[in-house]
ZAVEXKE-547498 format. One line per 3 residues: number of its first residue (from 1); their letters; for each residue y negated, x, z negated of C-alpha. Coordinates in nm, 2 decimals, always signed. Example, Ala and Ser with C-alpha at 12.3 -4.5 7.8 and 13.67 -1.06 7.14 Angstrom:
<rs>
1	as	+0.45 +1.23 -0.78  +0.11 +1.37 -0.71
</rs>
This chain:
<rs>
1	mry	+3.30 +0.94 -0.40  +2.99 +0.89 -0.62  +2.66 +1.07 -0.54
4	fis	+2.34 +1.10 -0.74  +1.99 +1.04 -0.59  +1.69 +1.15 -0.79
7	dln	+1.44 +0.92 -0.64  +1.54 +0.56 -0.54  +1.18 +0.45 -0.53
10	gal	+1.10 +0.66 -0.23  +1.18 +0.55 +0.12  +1.39 +0.86 +0.19
13	gqr	+1.60 +0.82 -0.12  +1.66 +0.45 -0.03  +1.77 +0.54 +0.33
16	iaa	+2.01 +0.81 +0.20  +2.15 +0.56 -0.05  +2.20 +0.30 +0.22
19	rll	+2.38 +0.55 +0.45  +2.62 +0.66 +0.17  +2.69 +0.30 +0.07
22	neg	+2.76 +0.20 +0.43  +3.02 +0.48 +0.44  +3.19 +0.34 +0.14
25	hav	+3.06 +0.58 -0.13  +2.90 +0.49 -0.46  +2.55 +0.59 -0.56
28	ngi	+2.37 +0.64 -0.89  +2.00 +0.68 -0.87  +1.68 +0.71 -1.08
31	vdp	+1.42 +0.43 -1.06  +1.08 +0.50 -1.20  +0.96 +0.18 -1.36
34	ert	+0.60 +0.27 -1.30  +0.65 +0.26 -0.92  +0.75 -0.01 -0.68
37	epe	+1.10 -0.14 -0.75  +1.34 -0.06 -0.46  +1.48 -0.37 -0.28
40	leh	+1.81 -0.21 -0.21  +2.10 -0.38 -0.39  +2.48 -0.32 -0.36
43	nnl	+2.78 -0.35 -0.58  +2.84 +0.02 -0.57  +2.48 +0.11 -0.65
46	kky	+2.37 +0.18 -1.01  +2.00 +0.21 -1.10  +1.89 +0.41 -1.40
49	kgi	+1.53 +0.34 -1.50  +1.33 +0.63 -1.62  +1.18 +0.96 -1.50
52	itd	+1.36 +1.27 -1.37  +1.24 +1.49 -1.65  +1.45 +1.28 -1.90
55	rel	+1.76 +1.50 -1.93  +1.96 +1.25 -2.13  +1.90 +0.99 -1.86
58	lrl	+2.00 +1.25 -1.60  +2.33 +1.33 -1.78  +2.41 +0.97 -1.79
61	amt	+2.33 +0.91 -1.43  +2.50 +1.22 -1.30  +2.83 +1.18 -1.48
64	dcv	+3.12 +1.15 -1.24  +2.91 +1.24 -0.94  +3.04 +1.49 -0.68
67	gvf	+2.70 +1.57 -0.53  +2.33 +1.55 -0.59  +2.05 +1.46 -0.35
70	hcp	+1.72 +1.57 -0.50  +1.45 +1.42 -0.28  +1.14 +1.40 -0.49
73	dpy	+0.86 +1.20 -0.33  +0.60 +1.47 -0.23  +0.31 +1.24 -0.32
76	twe	+0.10 +1.41 -0.05  -0.20 +1.27 +0.13  +0.05 +1.02 +0.27
79	dag	+0.01 +0.82 -0.05  -0.30 +0.97 -0.22  -0.53 +0.96 +0.08
82	fsm	-0.67 +1.32 +0.07  -0.79 +1.28 -0.29  -0.61 +1.32 -0.61
85	sat	-0.72 +1.25 -0.97  -0.62 +1.48 -1.25  -0.35 +1.23 -1.34
88	drg	-0.21 +1.24 -0.98  -0.21 +1.62 -0.99  -0.02 +1.62 -1.32
91	mlk	+0.24 +1.38 -1.19  +0.29 +1.59 -0.88  +0.36 +1.90 -1.08
94	ltq	+0.58 +1.70 -1.32  +0.80 +1.56 -1.05  +0.80 +1.85 -0.81
97	ieg	+0.85 +2.14 -1.06  +0.97 +2.02 -1.40  +1.17 +1.74 -1.24
100	tra	+1.34 +1.98 -1.00  +1.42 +2.22 -1.29  +1.57 +1.93 -1.49
103	vle	+1.78 +1.79 -1.21  +1.93 +2.12 -1.10  +1.99 +2.25 -1.46
106	tmh	+2.16 +1.93 -1.55  +2.37 +1.95 -1.24  +2.47 +2.30 -1.34
109	elh	+2.55 +2.18 -1.69  +2.78 +1.91 -1.56  +2.95 +2.14 -1.31
112	ipk	+2.86 +1.92 -1.01  +2.97 +2.13 -0.71  +2.68 +2.09 -0.46
115	avy	+2.33 +1.95 -0.40  +2.09 +1.89 -0.12  +1.72 +1.96 -0.20
118	tss	+1.44 +1.81 +0.02  +1.16 +2.05 +0.08  +0.87 +2.02 +0.33
121	ila	+0.72 +2.21 +0.62  +0.40 +2.21 +0.41  +0.58 +2.43 +0.16
124	aht	+0.83 +2.62 +0.36  +0.64 +2.74 +0.67  +0.28 +2.86 +0.69
127	pdn	+0.19 +3.02 +1.02  -0.06 +3.30 +1.02  -0.33 +3.10 +1.19
130	ake	-0.32 +2.84 +0.91  -0.33 +3.07 +0.61  -0.70 +3.13 +0.60
133	hlq	-0.77 +2.75 +0.61  -0.51 +2.67 +0.34  -0.64 +2.95 +0.12
136	aal	-0.99 +2.81 +0.14  -0.85 +2.46 +0.06  -0.66 +2.56 -0.26
139	ndh	-0.90 +2.37 -0.48  -0.87 +2.07 -0.25  -0.59 +1.82 -0.20
142	agf	-0.39 +1.98 +0.08  -0.40 +2.32 -0.08  -0.30 +2.19 -0.42
145	vqe	+0.00 +2.00 -0.28  +0.11 +2.30 -0.07  +0.10 +2.54 -0.37
148	tmr	+0.29 +2.30 -0.59  +0.56 +2.23 -0.34  +0.59 +2.60 -0.26
151	tal	+0.64 +2.67 -0.63  +0.91 +2.40 -0.65  +1.08 +2.56 -0.34
154	slv	+1.07 +2.90 -0.50  +1.23 +2.76 -0.82  +1.52 +2.62 -0.62
157	kil	+1.58 +2.95 -0.44  +1.57 +3.13 -0.78  +1.81 +2.89 -0.94
160	rse	+2.06 +2.91 -0.66  +2.05 +3.29 -0.65  +2.08 +3.34 -1.03
163	ttl	+2.35 +3.07 -1.09  +2.66 +2.94 -0.92  +2.47 +2.63 -0.79
166	nia	+2.55 +2.55 -0.43  +2.22 +2.40 -0.30  +2.14 +2.33 +0.06
169	ivi	+1.77 +2.31 +0.13  +1.66 +2.07 +0.41  +1.32 +2.09 +0.57
172	pgi	+1.22 +1.77 +0.76  +0.90 +1.74 +0.96  +0.63 +1.49 +0.86
175	lyg	+0.83 +1.17 +0.79  +0.76 +0.85 +0.98  +0.93 +0.53 +1.08
178	pgk	+0.97 +0.16 +1.00  +0.92 +0.10 +0.63  +0.79 +0.46 +0.56
181	egf	+0.43 +0.41 +0.45  +0.25 +0.73 +0.51  +0.04 +0.94 +0.75
184	aed	+0.18 +0.81 +1.08  +0.16 +0.45 +0.97  -0.19 +0.49 +0.84
187	lft	-0.29 +0.62 +1.19  -0.12 +0.32 +1.35  -0.31 +0.08 +1.12
190	rit	-0.65 +0.23 +1.19  -0.60 +0.27 +1.56  -0.45 -0.08 +1.62
193	ndq	-0.73 -0.23 +1.41  -0.98 -0.09 +1.66  -1.12 +0.16 +1.41
196	rvy	-1.27 +0.49 +1.55  -1.11 +0.81 +1.41  -1.19 +1.17 +1.40
199	ips	-0.93 +1.37 +1.59  -0.88 +1.73 +1.49  -0.81 +1.96 +1.78
202	str	-0.58 +2.26 +1.76  -0.36 +2.07 +1.51  +0.02 +2.06 +1.58
205	isw	+0.27 +1.86 +1.38  +0.65 +1.84 +1.38  +0.77 +1.48 +1.31
208	thi	+1.10 +1.35 +1.18  +1.21 +0.99 +1.19  +1.30 +0.88 +0.84
211	dda	+1.64 +0.74 +0.95  +1.72 +1.08 +1.12  +1.61 +1.26 +0.80
214	adg	+1.85 +1.05 +0.60  +2.14 +1.12 +0.84  +2.05 +1.49 +0.82
217	hvq	+2.07 +1.49 +0.44  +2.41 +1.33 +0.44  +2.53 +1.57 +0.71
220	amq	+2.40 +1.86 +0.51  +2.59 +1.75 +0.20  +2.91 +1.72 +0.40
223	qqq	+2.87 +2.04 +0.61  +2.67 +2.27 +0.40  +2.74 +2.64 +0.37
226	pda	+2.65 +2.83 +0.06  +2.28 +2.89 +0.03  +2.21 +2.72 +0.36
229	tyd	+1.86 +2.61 +0.47  +1.85 +2.35 +0.74  +1.55 +2.27 +0.96
232	lsg	+1.53 +1.90 +1.04  +1.19 +1.90 +1.20  +1.14 +1.77 +1.55
235	pae	+0.95 +1.93 +1.84  +0.59 +2.01 +1.75  +0.32 +1.81 +1.93
238	ele	-0.06 +1.82 +1.93  -0.20 +1.55 +1.70  -0.44 +1.45 +1.98
241	tti	-0.14 +1.38 +2.21  +0.04 +1.18 +1.93  -0.27 +0.96 +1.89
244	eri	-0.28 +0.90 +2.26  +0.09 +0.80 +2.25  +0.01 +0.54 +1.97
247	cnl	-0.27 +0.40 +2.17  -0.06 +0.37 +2.49  +0.22 +0.20 +2.30
250	agi	-0.03 -0.05 +2.14  -0.20 -0.11 +2.48  -0.54 -0.01 +2.35
253	evk	-0.80 +0.25 +2.45  -0.83 +0.57 +2.25  -1.13 +0.55 +2.03
256	gwt	-1.22 +0.86 +1.85  -1.41 +1.19 +1.85  -1.20 +1.50 +1.93
259	msp	-1.37 +1.79 +1.74  -1.29 +2.16 +1.68  -1.18 +2.27 +1.33
262	ngl	-1.52 +2.43 +1.26  -1.71 +2.12 +1.38  -1.50 +1.89 +1.16
265	ral	-1.55 +2.10 +0.85  -1.93 +2.11 +0.91  -1.94 +1.74 +0.97
268	sgt	-1.73 +1.67 +0.66  -2.00 +1.81 +0.44  -2.26 +1.59 +0.61
271	mel	-2.04 +1.28 +0.57  -1.99 +1.37 +0.20  -2.37 +1.37 +0.16
274	vgs	-2.41 +1.04 +0.34  -2.13 +0.89 +0.14  -2.32 +0.98 -0.18
277	vlp	-2.61 +0.76 -0.07  -2.45 +0.49 +0.14  -2.10 +0.33 +0.09
280	lpn	-1.87 +0.44 +0.36  -1.56 +0.24 +0.47  -1.22 +0.39 +0.39
283	lyt	-1.15 +0.53 +0.73  -0.99 +0.84 +0.87  -1.31 +1.03 +0.82
286	aad	-1.43 +1.37 +0.92  -1.35 +1.49 +0.57  -0.99 +1.37 +0.61
289	aae	-0.96 +1.53 +0.95  -1.11 +1.85 +0.83  -0.81 +1.89 +0.59
292	lag	-0.58 +1.89 +0.90  -0.81 +2.08 +1.14  -0.63 +2.38 +1.29
295	mql	-0.32 +2.34 +1.08  +0.02 +2.40 +1.23  +0.26 +2.17 +1.04
298	tgg	+0.56 +2.28 +1.24  +0.92 +2.37 +1.18  +1.10 +2.70 +1.23
301	dag	+1.09 +2.85 +0.88  +1.22 +3.20 +0.87  +1.58 +3.19 +0.74
304	sta	+1.64 +2.83 +0.83  +1.91 +2.72 +1.08  +1.97 +2.41 +1.29
307	lpn	+2.21 +2.16 +1.13  +2.52 +2.12 +1.36  +2.53 +1.78 +1.53
310	fnn	+2.19 +1.67 +1.40  +1.95 +1.52 +1.65  +1.59 +1.39 +1.62
313	rpl	+1.52 +1.09 +1.83  +1.24 +1.13 +2.08  +0.90 +1.08 +1.92
316	ekg	+0.80 +0.82 +2.18  +1.11 +0.61 +2.08  +1.05 +0.65 +1.71
319	lke	+0.68 +0.56 +1.74  +0.77 +0.25 +1.94  +1.01 +0.14 +1.67
322	tle	+0.74 +0.20 +1.40  +0.48 +0.00 +1.59  +0.72 -0.30 +1.65
325	hmq	+0.80 -0.30 +1.28  +0.44 -0.31 +1.18  +0.36 -0.58 +1.43
328	qkt	+0.65 -0.79 +1.29  +0.52 -0.74 +0.94  +0.17 -0.85 +1.05
331	aea	+0.30 -1.16 +1.22  +0.51 -1.25 +0.91  +0.20 -1.21 +0.69
334	vda	+0.00 -1.44 +0.92  +0.27 -1.71 +0.93  +0.29 -1.70 +0.55
</rs>
């Protein structure tokens, strides 16, 4: 069978494609020429260069496909580093909202029977104790990303309720793992390079290994029930505990300041003032940590269900794999 993947540039899209190809399926996917070219190659893989708002390209790429994986790169702080230009914000809205509309409406036009849409715990679940902070941050990076992704998720729910589209929504935790450049890997780099970090207390995160997320997407396509929403997030853990895990795996001492949400927000203003006078290194600063302080990026969205036979690997195991991968890359770079 042939499947369509909307984002072959992203690490998740590539892992889904690899899983499908290994099972003997064929894959058509969109490759944005403005982003890094995916290394994945296979005789049953067809790459279509362009953007997902190009409906003619979508019709061509989706023809003869039996299912759609719409996994738009969230382009969160994992890539943008807690700051977004006007161009970044425009691209986020274009891919998350207009891209989602184009993909699903083209799917409907071509009578493709089912799809899997990748959402995020940032969009799908906002505990009460995080609402005040997120509301205050709406003009900042995290708030803008959250509102955009929530708009895209609402669009998906509207389209599947008003049409015959069979769309499963999957909600992974914060993605991490070998080859997934993002928040967890950035922490690894800073910590293992002996850089001191600000550690926001009262912050809990649910993680999902990227290979587990890819497996979950394929399972959701194969097992989905009409209008299903599947929670793929792993157990929630204090970010402070996760940082301790990373340090223990790397065999180094924890170097950082653990601060309350209020303390970090106050300090972030001071650091912004200092940064306007003196150049500051690109570290995990108090301003960065303040974006996370007190937030509960956890699973358990109302209305979601567990995916049968889906398992998240233990965080300790996944972090060890990630560290070993990064150490291997560092060693290869030195040898080169």
